[in-house]
Structure formats: structure tokens, C-alpha cells
C-alpha positions in Angstrom: 41.2 67.5 -59.6 44.5 67.5 -57.7 44.4 66.8 -54.0 46.5 68.2 -51.2 49.4 65.8 -52.0 48.9 66.0 -55.7 46.8 62.8 -56.0 43.7 62.6 -58.1 40.5 63.2 -56.1 37.3 61.5 -57.2 34.6 63.9 -58.2 31.3 62.7 -56.8 28.4 62.4 -59.1 26.2 65.5 -59.0 22.5 64.6 -59.6 21.7 68.3 -60.0 24.3 68.8 -62.8 22.4 70.5 -65.7 24.0 68.0 -68.0 21.9 65.2 -66.5 18.9 64.5 -68.8 16.3 65.1 -66.2 13.9 67.9 -65.3 13.7 69.2 -61.7 10.7 71.1 -60.4 10.9 74.9 -59.8 8.2 75.9 -57.3 6.8 79.0 -59.0 3.3 80.3 -59.0 3.6 83.0 -61.7 2.1 86.2 -60.6 1.6 85.1 -57.0 5.0 83.9 -55.7 6.5 86.6 -53.4 8.5 87.1 -50.2 5.8 87.0 -47.5 6.0 89.5 -44.6 6.4 86.7 -42.1 9.7 85.8 -43.8 11.2 89.3 -43.2 13.7 89.7 -40.5 11.7 92.0 -38.1 14.6 94.4 -37.6 14.9 94.9 -41.4 11.1 95.2 -41.9 11.2 98.0 -39.2 13.8 99.9 -41.3 11.2 100.2 -44.1 9.2 102.8 -42.2 11.3 104.2 -39.4 12.4 107.2 -41.5 8.8 108.3 -41.7 8.6 108.7 -38.0 12.1 110.3 -37.8 11.0 112.9 -40.3 8.1 114.1 -38.1 8.8 117.2 -35.9 9.4 115.1 -32.7 12.3 117.4 -31.6 10.1 120.5 -31.8 6.6 119.1 -31.0 7.5 116.9 -28.0 8.5 118.8 -24.9 12.3 118.6 -24.5 13.7 116.9 -21.4 14.8 119.2 -18.6 18.4 119.7 -17.7 19.7 116.8 -15.5 19.1 117.8 -11.9 22.6 116.5 -10.9 24.2 118.7 -13.6 22.6 122.0 -12.4 24.6 125.3 -12.6 23.7 125.7 -9.0 26.6 123.9 -7.2 24.6 123.4 -4.0 21.6 122.0 -5.8 23.7 119.8 -8.0 25.6 118.6 -5.0 22.5 117.7 -3.1 21.1 115.8 -6.0 24.3 113.9 -6.5 24.5 113.0 -2.9 20.9 111.6 -3.0 21.3 109.9 -6.4 24.6 108.2 -5.5 23.3 107.0 -2.1 20.3 105.5 -4.0 22.7 103.6 -6.3 24.8 102.4 -3.3 21.6 101.0 -1.8 20.4 99.6 -5.1 23.7 97.7 -5.5 22.6 95.3 -2.8 20.1 93.9 -5.3 22.7 92.9 -7.9 22.9 89.3 -6.8 19.2 88.8 -7.2 18.9 90.6 -10.5 22.2 89.6 -12.1 20.7 87.2 -14.7 18.1 89.6 -16.1 20.5 92.6 -16.0 23.0 90.7 -18.1 20.3 89.5 -20.5 18.8 93.0 -20.9 22.3 94.5 -21.4 23.2 92.2 -24.2 19.9 91.5 -26.0 17.1 94.0 -25.2 15.2 93.0 -28.4 15.3 89.4 -27.4 13.9 90.2 -23.9 10.9 92.1 -25.4 10.3 89.5 -28.1 10.3 86.7 -25.5 8.0 88.6 -23.2 5.5 89.3 -26.1 5.8 85.8 -27.6 7.1 87.4 -30.9 9.7 85.0 -32.1 10.2 82.8 -35.1 7.1 83.0 -37.3 4.9 83.9 -34.4 3.7 87.5 -34.2 6.1 88.9 -36.8 4.3 92.2 -36.8 4.8 92.6 -33.1 8.5 91.7 -33.5 8.8 94.4 -36.2 7.2 96.9 -33.9 9.6 96.0 -31.1 12.6 96.6 -33.4 11.1 99.8 -34.7 10.7 101.3 -31.2 14.2 100.2 -30.1 15.7 101.8 -33.2 13.8 105.0 -32.9 14.4 105.2 -29.1 18.1 104.6 -29.5 18.7 107.3 -32.1 16.5 109.9 -30.4 18.1 109.0 -27.0 21.5 109.6 -28.5 20.4 113.0 -29.7 19.5 114.2 -26.2 22.5 112.5 -24.7 24.7 114.6 -27.0 22.8 117.7 -26.0 23.2 117.2 -22.3 26.5 115.4 -22.1 25.7 114.1 -18.6 28.4 112.1 -16.8 27.8 108.4 -15.9 27.6 107.5 -12.2 31.0 105.7 -12.2 32.6 108.9 -13.5 31.4 110.7 -10.4 31.7 107.9 -7.9 34.1 105.1 -9.1 33.4 103.1 -5.9 30.1 102.0 -7.4 31.9 99.5 -9.5 29.1 98.9 -12.1 28.4 95.2 -12.7 28.4 95.8 -16.5 30.8 97.9 -18.5 29.8 101.6 -18.5 28.4 102.4 -22.0 30.5 104.8 -24.0 27.9 107.5 -24.4 26.4 110.0 -21.9 24.0 109.0 -19.1 20.9 111.2 -19.6 18.4 110.0 -20.7 18.6 106.3 -20.1 18.2 104.6 -23.5 17.1 101.3 -22.0 14.3 103.3 -20.2 13.3 105.3 -23.3 13.4 102.4 -25.7 11.5 100.0 -23.4 8.8 102.5 -22.4 8.4 103.4 -26.1 7.8 99.7 -26.9 5.2 99.5 -24.1 3.4 102.7 -24.9 3.4 102.2 -28.7 2.0 98.7 -28.2 -0.7 100.1 -25.7 -1.6 102.8 -28.2 -2.1 100.3 -31.1 -4.1 97.8 -29.0 -6.3 100.3 -27.2 -10.0 99.5 -27.8 -11.2 102.2 -30.2 -14.8 101.8 -29.0 -14.3 101.9 -25.2 -10.8 103.4 -24.9 -9.9 100.5 -22.6 -6.3 99.3 -22.6 -5.5 95.8 -23.8 -4.5 93.4 -21.1 -0.8 93.4 -22.2 -0.4 97.1 -21.7 0.0 97.2 -17.9 2.5 94.3 -17.7 4.5 95.8 -20.6 4.8 99.1 -18.8 5.8 97.2 -15.6 8.5 95.4 -17.6 9.8 98.7 -19.0 10.0 100.1 -15.4 11.9 97.0 -14.3 14.4 97.2 -17.2 15.0 100.8 -16.3 15.4 100.1 -12.6 17.9 97.3 -13.4 20.2 99.7 -15.1 20.3 101.7 -11.9 21.0 98.5 -9.9 23.8 97.7 -12.3 25.3 101.1 -11.6 25.2 102.7 -15.0 22.3 105.1 -14.6 20.8 107.5 -12.1 17.1 107.5 -11.3 16.7 110.8 -13.1 18.0 109.2 -16.3 15.3 106.5 -16.0 12.5 108.9 -15.2 13.2 111.2 -18.1 13.5 108.3 -20.5 10.1 107.0 -19.5 8.4 110.4 -19.7 9.8 111.2 -23.1 8.8 107.8 -24.5 5.2 108.4 -23.3 5.2 111.8 -25.1 6.7 110.3 -28.3 4.1 107.6 -28.4 1.3 110.1 -27.9 2.8 112.4 -30.6 3.0 109.5 -33.1 -0.4 108.2 -32.3 -2.0 110.0 -35.3 0.7 108.7 -37.6 0.1 105.1 -36.4 -3.6 105.5 -37.1 -3.2 107.2 -40.5 -4.8 105.4 -43.4 -2.2 104.2 -46.0 -2.6 105.4 -49.5 -4.1 102.9 -51.9 -1.7 103.7 -54.7 1.6 104.8 -53.1 4.0 106.8 -55.4 6.4 108.6 -53.1 8.9 107.2 -50.6 6.8 108.6 -47.7 3.7 107.0 -49.1 5.4 103.6 -49.4 6.7 104.0 -45.8 3.2 104.9 -44.6 1.9 101.7 -46.3 4.6 99.7 -44.5 3.9 101.3 -41.1 0.1 100.7 -41.6 0.9 97.1 -42.5 2.9 96.5 -39.3 0.2 98.2 -37.1 -2.5 96.1 -38.8 -0.4 92.9 -38.2 0.0 93.8 -34.5 -3.8 94.2 -34.1 -4.5 90.9 -35.8 -1.9 89.1 -33.7 -3.5 90.2 -30.4 -7.1 90.3 -31.6 -8.2 87.1 -29.9 -6.3 87.4 -26.6 -8.4 87.9 -23.5 -7.7 89.2 -20.1 -8.8 87.4 -16.9 -7.8 87.8 -13.3 -4.3 89.2 -12.6 -2.2 87.1 -10.2 -2.7 89.6 -7.5 -6.4 88.9 -7.4 -5.9 85.2 -6.6 -5.5 84.1 -3.0 -1.8 84.3 -2.2 0.1 81.2 -1.3 1.3 81.2 2.4 4.6 79.5 3.0 5.2 77.3 6.1 7.5 79.9 7.7 4.8 82.6 7.1 2.2 80.4 8.7 4.4 79.8 11.7 5.3 83.4 12.0 1.6 84.4 11.9 0.9 82.0 14.8 3.5 83.5 17.1 2.9 87.2 16.4 2.3 89.1 19.7 
């Protein structure tokens, strides 16, 4: 083989060359070797069943979002809402320094935030990771549908002095997709893990919803969404999770033949995996129930109170 300058390059010996008179093991268990679910990329596994939920009548059966209040045909009403909403965002901007790290992380990798929070990474809780990606994908597409319907302006379009701390996304403001997607993750997870005997929520449900609220609030602090955008995203996600509840609980056919049946099998498999992955987790006291730590400045301040 000629090298760069035309000289002969030595060809290293290849021990795997088929001309070598030696057999090498092929790890095959005929009839049993397959690609395990845990090996699937969660986002790709989610794609196997998302069309099933998209084909449900979510746009007709779930109550449509109301018109954005700051986009009302009544100029006086819209003006009052805008004044209130923009002043809220001006005040929220004071929190940007404290929230900067998480705002940037949530803007660039929302799936990673949720998978980290739920301990669903690597080979750990692959079903939960797939459910996260399923909700993010569904929420993104459905959110875009309503954004296109309402064509609501972004805060910086109306009040450039907000100077958002992240680039304004190139799609309309209402509803907030970060809010819709995150609340959909939280409510779908809560729906799947609810105790069927007692109706009690699993211990992860409340903190998951709290995280969804914080993610939505961070988009307001960043200056790219109004409060109304966050609220409608949260409300619509709750309705979607309730609407899809029967589909999540639907028994998968034993002998699937159609595409929908295969997708139902996959959805049931993900739901089953989520339940197994959280089956042995227990809930104890929340941090708020423990005696709070009193700092030295607090202790001194308590001593000198009039």
C-alpha cells in the first residue's frame, strides 16, 4: 500500500482476517437472542407508540385553550392584561441571576432535566425514560398546533426592553411548550403510578408537578413567556393526561396484527416498565416535616426582635 509520499506502508497482521485458520466465537443463542428493551434509545422507543395517542380525538375531546387574554379584541382589556403581564416579567427578571444555571439547562436539554430528576438514565429506569420522551414529543407537537392557531406574540416583541436571557424561540408564545410538556410528564407519571386500590398518588407525583411548575416559571423569568402561557400549558397537559388515562390502562392484544395493535402493545410495555421501575419505592417524611435548620443570623435576629 502506497503511503503519503509514495513509500510502502507495512500492513499490520490482522488476527480477525478470515484467512486465518482459526475459529472465533459468535455469541448467538438461537431462538432467544434479541435486542432487549433496555438497549433501545428511549426517544426512539417512544416513537413506536406516539402515533397511537396522536390519533385519538384529543383536539375535539379535550377542551380547547381560551384565547390569550393579552390578545383580546377588546383593546382596553388586552391593554390592561399586557400592562399586568409585562410588569410581572420586569419583576421576575430580578431572579435571573439566581436561576441562570437551571434556566439554561432547561432551555437546552429538557429531556435531560427530567431524566436526571427521575433517575432515568443509562440502563436505569429505561421505561421511565421512554415515557419522558413520549410526553415531550406529544407535548411539543400538540403545543405547536395551538401556537399556530393563536399566533400570540412573544413578550420581547411587545416590550423589547425585557431583553430575554435566552434567544426568543421562533414560534408563538401561547401556550408555553415547556409548561405543557413538563406538566404532561408529571401528570402522565402520576396517572400511571396512582395506587389502583386506594387511589393514592405515588410519592414522586407531587415533586414532579412542583418541578413542572418551576420549569414553567423559569421561562417567565427568562423573559420568553407570559404567565398566561404557562398556566394554559399546565391546564391543557392535565386534561390530556386525563383523556389518555384509559388508553394508558388499556390491555394490549395478545396477538397484534394491525399497526395500532402493535403500538398498543408497545405503549402497554412502557407503562408496565414504569410501574415495575417504581414498584418498590417508598415515601417517608417530606423535608418540610423535619425541624428546619436555623442559621446563626436567624438566631441572632430572633434574639433582638422587639
